[in-house]
N, C-alpha and C positions, 0 to 999 in steps of 0.2 A: 567350690572346694570349702570344707568346713574351716572355720576359724580355729586357731590354736587355743582359743579361750573355751572352746566347747568342752565341757567336763566329760571325761571318759567314764563309761559305766563301771561299777565295781566289779572287780574279778570275782567269778563264781567260785564257790567251794569246790575243791577237788575231791570231796568225799565220793567214794564209790559203794558205800554201804558194806564194805568188807572189813569191818573194824576189829583188828586184832593187833595188840602191841607186842613187839619183840622185846628182848632183854634191855635194850637201849631206850625203851619207851617210844619207838617209832611204829607208826601204824603201817601194817603190811598192805594195806589197801590204798592209801593215798600217799604214803611217804612223809606225812608230817609228824613232828614230835608231839607228844602230849601237850606240852607247853604251847606249841603253835596251834594246835586244835583249840585249847582254851583261849588263846589270844585272838583268834580269827574274827570273832563277832564285833570286837572293839578296835581292831586293827585298821590303820588308814589304807587306802588303796595302794600306795607305795610299799607299804609293809606287807600287804597281801601279794603283791607281785614278787617281793623278795621271798616270802614263804613258798610260793608256788615254785619258784627257780630252785630253792633249797630242797623241796619235797621231790621235785623231778629227778634229782641226782640220787635220791635215796631209794626210790622205787625199784624193787628187784626187776630185772629183765624177765619178761614172761617168755617161755619156751615157744617156739614156732611149731 
């Protein structure tokens, strides 16, 4: 069993290369705001996890 001291890998960027911002400056591809996209490279892992959670709620549901 891995120890709790083992560092977790950094969360991967949610970018799906469909970059297009809406009127609120939210990317229609990944759901991140422009500010979050700019922040990503310097963000801590904990902050990245929060950005991912927030972005997931913003991404429009894709039709089936």
